[in-house]
C-alpha atoms as an extended CHARMM CRD file, in Angstrom:
* protein
*
       143  EXT
         1         1  MET       CA             44.2150000000      -27.7700000000       35.7940000000  PROA      1               0.0000000000
         2         2  ARG       CA             41.4250000000      -29.6320000000       37.4640000000  PROA      2               0.0000000000
         3         3  LYS       CA             39.7280000000      -29.9280000000       34.2180000000  PROA      3               0.0000000000
         4         4  ALA       CA             42.4990000000      -31.9970000000       33.0830000000  PROA      4               0.0000000000
         5         5  PHE       CA             41.6710000000      -34.3640000000       35.8760000000  PROA      5               0.0000000000
         6         6  VAL       CA             37.9940000000      -34.5730000000       34.7770000000  PROA      6               0.0000000000
         7         7  ALA       CA             39.2110000000      -34.9970000000       31.0540000000  PROA      7               0.0000000000
         8         8  VAL       CA             41.4900000000      -38.0390000000       32.1770000000  PROA      8               0.0000000000
         9         9  ALA       CA             38.6480000000      -39.5290000000       34.2040000000  PROA      9               0.0000000000
        10        10  ALA       CA             36.2080000000      -39.4210000000       31.3660000000  PROA      10              0.0000000000
        11        11  VAL       CA             38.8870000000      -41.1280000000       29.1110000000  PROA      11              0.0000000000
        12        12  VAL       CA             39.3380000000      -43.9090000000       31.5910000000  PROA      12              0.0000000000
        13        13  MET       CA             35.5300000000      -44.2760000000       31.7530000000  PROA      13              0.0000000000
        14        14  LEU       CA             35.3560000000      -44.4310000000       28.0420000000  PROA      14              0.0000000000
        15        15  ALA       CA             37.9930000000      -47.0920000000       28.0560000000  PROA      15              0.0000000000
        16        16  VAL       CA             36.0880000000      -49.2930000000       30.5220000000  PROA      16              0.0000000000
        17        17  VAL       CA             32.9510000000      -48.8820000000       28.5420000000  PROA      17              0.0000000000
        18        18  VAL       CA             34.7740000000      -49.9670000000       25.4990000000  PROA      18              0.0000000000
        19        19  GLN       CA             36.1720000000      -52.9890000000       27.4020000000  PROA      19              0.0000000000
        20        20  PHE       CA             32.5840000000      -54.1550000000       27.8490000000  PROA      20              0.0000000000
        21        21  PHE       CA             31.9270000000      -53.9630000000       24.2640000000  PROA      21              0.0000000000
        22        22  LEU       CA             35.1220000000      -55.5510000000       23.4410000000  PROA      22              0.0000000000
        23        23  ALA       CA             34.4950000000      -58.6230000000       25.9270000000  PROA      23              0.0000000000
        24        24  ALA       CA             31.0480000000      -59.0750000000       24.4230000000  PROA      24              0.0000000000
        25        25  SER       CA             32.3820000000      -59.0840000000       20.8080000000  PROA      25              0.0000000000
        26        26  GLY       CA             35.1380000000      -61.6100000000       21.9250000000  PROA      26              0.0000000000
        27        27  ALA       CA             32.4680000000      -63.8830000000       23.6700000000  PROA      27              0.0000000000
        28        28  PHE       CA             30.3630000000      -64.0380000000       20.5140000000  PROA      28              0.0000000000
        29        29  ASP       CA             33.3140000000      -64.2540000000       18.0080000000  PROA      29              0.0000000000
        30        30  SER       CA             33.6890000000      -67.3430000000       16.1170000000  PROA      30              0.0000000000
        31        31  ALA       CA             37.5410000000      -66.9060000000       16.2370000000  PROA      31              0.0000000000
        32        32  PRO       CA             39.5390000000      -68.9930000000       18.7140000000  PROA      32              0.0000000000
        33        33  THR       CA             39.2140000000      -67.5370000000       22.2130000000  PROA      33              0.0000000000
        34        34  ASP       CA             42.8540000000      -65.9750000000       22.4970000000  PROA      34              0.0000000000
        35        35  GLU       CA             42.5270000000      -64.3780000000       19.2080000000  PROA      35              0.0000000000
        36        36  ALA       CA             38.8490000000      -63.0380000000       19.9630000000  PROA      36              0.0000000000
        37        37  PHE       CA             39.7920000000      -61.5540000000       23.2530000000  PROA      37              0.0000000000
        38        38  ARG       CA             43.0490000000      -59.7450000000       22.1510000000  PROA      38              0.0000000000
        39        39  PRO       CA             41.6050000000      -56.3210000000       21.7040000000  PROA      39              0.0000000000
        40        40  HSD       CA             39.9080000000      -56.5900000000       24.9660000000  PROA      40              0.0000000000
        41        41  ARG       CA             43.1550000000      -57.6270000000       26.7340000000  PROA      41              0.0000000000
        42        42  ALA       CA             45.3470000000      -55.0280000000       24.9080000000  PROA      42              0.0000000000
        43        43  LEU       CA             42.9350000000      -52.1690000000       25.9580000000  PROA      43              0.0000000000
        44        44  GLY       CA             42.9580000000      -53.6150000000       29.3010000000  PROA      44              0.0000000000
        45        45  TYR       CA             46.7430000000      -53.0160000000       29.7570000000  PROA      45              0.0000000000
        46        46  ILE       CA             46.1980000000      -49.4990000000       28.2650000000  PROA      46              0.0000000000
        47        47  THR       CA             43.4570000000      -48.8810000000       30.8830000000  PROA      47              0.0000000000
        48        48  VAL       CA             45.8210000000      -49.8150000000       33.6890000000  PROA      48              0.0000000000
        49        49  LEU       CA             48.2490000000      -47.1340000000       32.4270000000  PROA      49              0.0000000000
        50        50  LEU       CA             45.5220000000      -44.5780000000       32.1600000000  PROA      50              0.0000000000
        51        51  ALA       CA             44.1390000000      -45.3880000000       35.6420000000  PROA      51              0.0000000000
        52        52  VAL       CA             47.8070000000      -44.7880000000       37.0630000000  PROA      52              0.0000000000
        53        53  VAL       CA             48.0070000000      -41.3940000000       34.9520000000  PROA      53              0.0000000000
        54        54  LEU       CA             44.5820000000      -40.4100000000       36.6770000000  PROA      54              0.0000000000
        55        55  THR       CA             45.9130000000      -41.0460000000       40.0130000000  PROA      55              0.0000000000
        56        56  ILE       CA             49.1620000000      -38.9660000000       39.1970000000  PROA      56              0.0000000000
        57        57  VAL       CA             46.8560000000      -36.2920000000       37.7560000000  PROA      57              0.0000000000
        58        58  ALA       CA             44.7290000000      -36.2290000000       40.8910000000  PROA      58              0.0000000000
        59        59  ALA       CA             47.7030000000      -35.7130000000       42.9830000000  PROA      59              0.0000000000
        60        60  VAL       CA             49.4800000000      -33.1130000000       40.9570000000  PROA      60              0.0000000000
        61        61  THR       CA             46.1590000000      -31.0160000000       40.5270000000  PROA      61              0.0000000000
        62        62  ARG       CA             45.7520000000      -31.1860000000       44.3740000000  PROA      62              0.0000000000
        63        63  MET       CA             42.3440000000      -32.7110000000       44.2580000000  PROA      63              0.0000000000
        64        64  PRO       CA             40.8550000000      -33.6820000000       47.4860000000  PROA      64              0.0000000000
        65        65  GLY       CA             42.3130000000      -36.8600000000       49.1790000000  PROA      65              0.0000000000
        66        66  ARG       CA             39.0580000000      -38.7620000000       48.5570000000  PROA      66              0.0000000000
        67        67  LEU       CA             39.5170000000      -38.4640000000       44.8100000000  PROA      67              0.0000000000
        68        68  ILE       CA             43.1460000000      -39.2390000000       44.8430000000  PROA      68              0.0000000000
        69        69  GLY       CA             42.1940000000      -42.3250000000       46.9400000000  PROA      69              0.0000000000
        70        70  LEU       CA             39.2930000000      -43.1470000000       44.4150000000  PROA      70              0.0000000000
        71        71  SER       CA             41.6740000000      -42.7230000000       41.4630000000  PROA      71              0.0000000000
        72        72  GLY       CA             44.2060000000      -45.0750000000       43.2480000000  PROA      72              0.0000000000
        73        73  LEU       CA             41.4760000000      -47.4870000000       43.8870000000  PROA      73              0.0000000000
        74        74  VAL       CA             40.5830000000      -47.5860000000       40.0270000000  PROA      74              0.0000000000
        75        75  ALA       CA             44.1980000000      -48.3430000000       39.4110000000  PROA      75              0.0000000000
        76        76  GLY       CA             44.2200000000      -51.1950000000       41.7190000000  PROA      76              0.0000000000
        77        77  LEU       CA             40.8470000000      -52.6590000000       40.3430000000  PROA      77              0.0000000000
        78        78  CYS       CA             42.3740000000      -52.3990000000       36.8190000000  PROA      78              0.0000000000
        79        79  VAL       CA             45.5020000000      -54.2820000000       38.1620000000  PROA      79              0.0000000000
        80        80  LEU       CA             43.0210000000      -56.9040000000       39.6800000000  PROA      80              0.0000000000
        81        81  GLN       CA             41.1930000000      -57.6670000000       36.4670000000  PROA      81              0.0000000000
        82        82  PRO       CA             44.1120000000      -59.9060000000       34.8940000000  PROA      82              0.0000000000
        83        83  VAL       CA             44.6120000000      -61.5060000000       38.1640000000  PROA      83              0.0000000000
        84        84  ILE       CA             40.9470000000      -62.5520000000       38.2050000000  PROA      84              0.0000000000
        85        85  ALA       CA             41.3250000000      -63.8720000000       34.5160000000  PROA      85              0.0000000000
        86        86  ILE       CA             44.4840000000      -65.7270000000       35.5200000000  PROA      86              0.0000000000
        87        87  VAL       CA             42.9110000000      -67.3880000000       38.5920000000  PROA      87              0.0000000000
        88        88  ALA       CA             39.8580000000      -68.4050000000       36.5970000000  PROA      88              0.0000000000
        89        89  ARG       CA             41.9410000000      -69.9990000000       33.9040000000  PROA      89              0.0000000000
        90        90  ALA       CA             43.7090000000      -71.8710000000       36.5240000000  PROA      90              0.0000000000
        91        91  PHE       CA             40.6120000000      -73.6280000000       37.6010000000  PROA      91              0.0000000000
        92        92  GLY       CA             39.9720000000      -74.9180000000       34.0190000000  PROA      92              0.0000000000
        93        93  ASP       CA             43.6270000000      -75.6940000000       33.2100000000  PROA      93              0.0000000000
        94        94  THR       CA             42.7360000000      -79.2690000000       32.0690000000  PROA      94              0.0000000000
        95        95  GLY       CA             40.8210000000      -77.9060000000       29.2890000000  PROA      95              0.0000000000
        96        96  ASP       CA             37.4920000000      -78.3090000000       30.6510000000  PROA      96              0.0000000000
        97        97  THR       CA             35.4850000000      -75.2910000000       32.1150000000  PROA      97              0.0000000000
        98        98  THR       CA             34.7460000000      -75.7570000000       35.7610000000  PROA      98              0.0000000000
        99        99  ALA       CA             32.0070000000      -74.2460000000       37.7950000000  PROA      99              0.0000000000
       100       100  ALA       CA             34.5590000000      -72.6180000000       40.0200000000  PROA      100             0.0000000000
       101       101  GLY       CA             36.4260000000      -71.1710000000       37.1360000000  PROA      101             0.0000000000
       102       102  GLN       CA             33.2100000000      -69.5800000000       35.6450000000  PROA      102             0.0000000000
       103       103  PHE       CA             32.1870000000      -68.1620000000       39.0990000000  PROA      103             0.0000000000
       104       104  VAL       CA             35.6800000000      -66.7070000000       39.5010000000  PROA      104             0.0000000000
       105       105  PHE       CA             35.6150000000      -65.3560000000       35.9340000000  PROA      105             0.0000000000
       106       106  GLY       CA             32.2490000000      -63.7640000000       36.7300000000  PROA      106             0.0000000000
       107       107  LEU       CA             33.9400000000      -61.5780000000       39.2910000000  PROA      107             0.0000000000
       108       108  HSD       CA             36.0390000000      -60.1920000000       36.2270000000  PROA      108             0.0000000000
       109       109  ALA       CA             32.6950000000      -58.5290000000       35.0710000000  PROA      109             0.0000000000
       110       110  LEU       CA             31.4660000000      -57.5220000000       38.4470000000  PROA      110             0.0000000000
       111       111  ASN       CA             35.0390000000      -55.8400000000       39.0040000000  PROA      111             0.0000000000
       112       112  GLY       CA             34.4460000000      -54.0090000000       35.9160000000  PROA      112             0.0000000000
       113       113  LEU       CA             30.9620000000      -52.6230000000       36.9690000000  PROA      113             0.0000000000
       114       114  ILE       CA             32.3860000000      -51.7410000000       40.3990000000  PROA      114             0.0000000000
       115       115  MET       CA             35.2160000000      -49.6520000000       38.4410000000  PROA      115             0.0000000000
       116       116  MET       CA             32.6050000000      -48.0380000000       36.4020000000  PROA      116             0.0000000000
       117       117  ASN       CA             30.7830000000      -47.0410000000       39.6040000000  PROA      117             0.0000000000
       118       118  VAL       CA             33.9240000000      -45.7830000000       41.2360000000  PROA      118             0.0000000000
       119       119  LEU       CA             34.5580000000      -43.6920000000       37.8310000000  PROA      119             0.0000000000
       120       120  ARG       CA             31.0920000000      -42.2810000000       37.8410000000  PROA      120             0.0000000000
       121       121  THR       CA             31.7280000000      -41.0290000000       41.5890000000  PROA      121             0.0000000000
       122       122  ILE       CA             35.1010000000      -39.6660000000       40.4400000000  PROA      122             0.0000000000
       123       123  LEU       CA             33.5880000000      -37.7320000000       37.5850000000  PROA      123             0.0000000000
       124       124  ASN       CA             30.9060000000      -36.4040000000       39.5080000000  PROA      124             0.0000000000
       125       125  GLU       CA             32.8660000000      -35.0830000000       42.5880000000  PROA      125             0.0000000000
       126       126  GLY       CA             35.6270000000      -33.9950000000       39.9000000000  PROA      126             0.0000000000
       127       127  ARG       CA             33.1120000000      -31.9050000000       37.9520000000  PROA      127             0.0000000000
       128       128  GLU       CA             31.9540000000      -30.3730000000       41.3510000000  PROA      128             0.0000000000
       129       129  GLN       CA             35.6180000000      -29.4650000000       41.9440000000  PROA      129             0.0000000000
       130       130  THR       CA             36.0250000000      -27.8250000000       38.8620000000  PROA      130             0.0000000000
       131       131  ALA       CA             32.8070000000      -25.8290000000       39.2940000000  PROA      131             0.0000000000
       132       132  THR       CA             33.8020000000      -24.4990000000       42.7170000000  PROA      132             0.0000000000
       133       133  VAL       CA             35.5450000000      -21.0630000000       42.4060000000  PROA      133             0.0000000000
       134       134  ALA       CA             38.3000000000      -20.5090000000       44.7010000000  PROA      134             0.0000000000
       135       135  PRO       CA             37.5570000000      -17.5920000000       47.2250000000  PROA      135             0.0000000000
       136       136  THR       CA             39.4900000000      -14.3850000000       46.1160000000  PROA      136             0.0000000000
       137       137  ARG       CA             41.2540000000      -12.3630000000       48.7720000000  PROA      137             0.0000000000
       138       138  ALA       CA             39.9150000000       -8.8120000000       49.1060000000  PROA      138             0.0000000000
       139       139  ARG       CA             42.5260000000       -6.2620000000       49.1270000000  PROA      139             0.0000000000
       140       140  SER       CA             42.6080000000       -3.8850000000       51.7660000000  PROA      140             0.0000000000
       141       141  VAL       CA             43.2830000000       -0.3570000000       50.8620000000  PROA      141             0.0000000000
       142       142  ALA       CA             45.1210000000        1.7140000000       53.1650000000  PROA      142             0.0000000000
       143       143  GLY       CA             43.9620000000        5.3750000000       53.1830000000  PROA      143             0.0000000000
């Protein structure tokens, strides 16, 4: 069952990696901004859902508290992503890009890198958990 946790964590990591690809594709697309970032935005919402599923799977499979907490952290960081984007857009709501808006939007990418690092930790520690064999009780034979 713990292998399911590692599998879900790997899917979330893959989703985050694809997010970077989609963001770069959107940034260099000739289409209007909203249209260019639509796949990035859609996968972002799916990633939030996957991160919540990861946290639930961590709890159900009785992973150590640290891994449950880190999984919850990933879910929280995923929720933070659209908030950062909204705040960044609020700085430039006049149609002009401001330095403050660009700085805040840069936090969007940094948050994505933090998510990748946390997921790397989750994957490493999750694999260690699946590799450890639960101790078996020796049966005593009454003779």
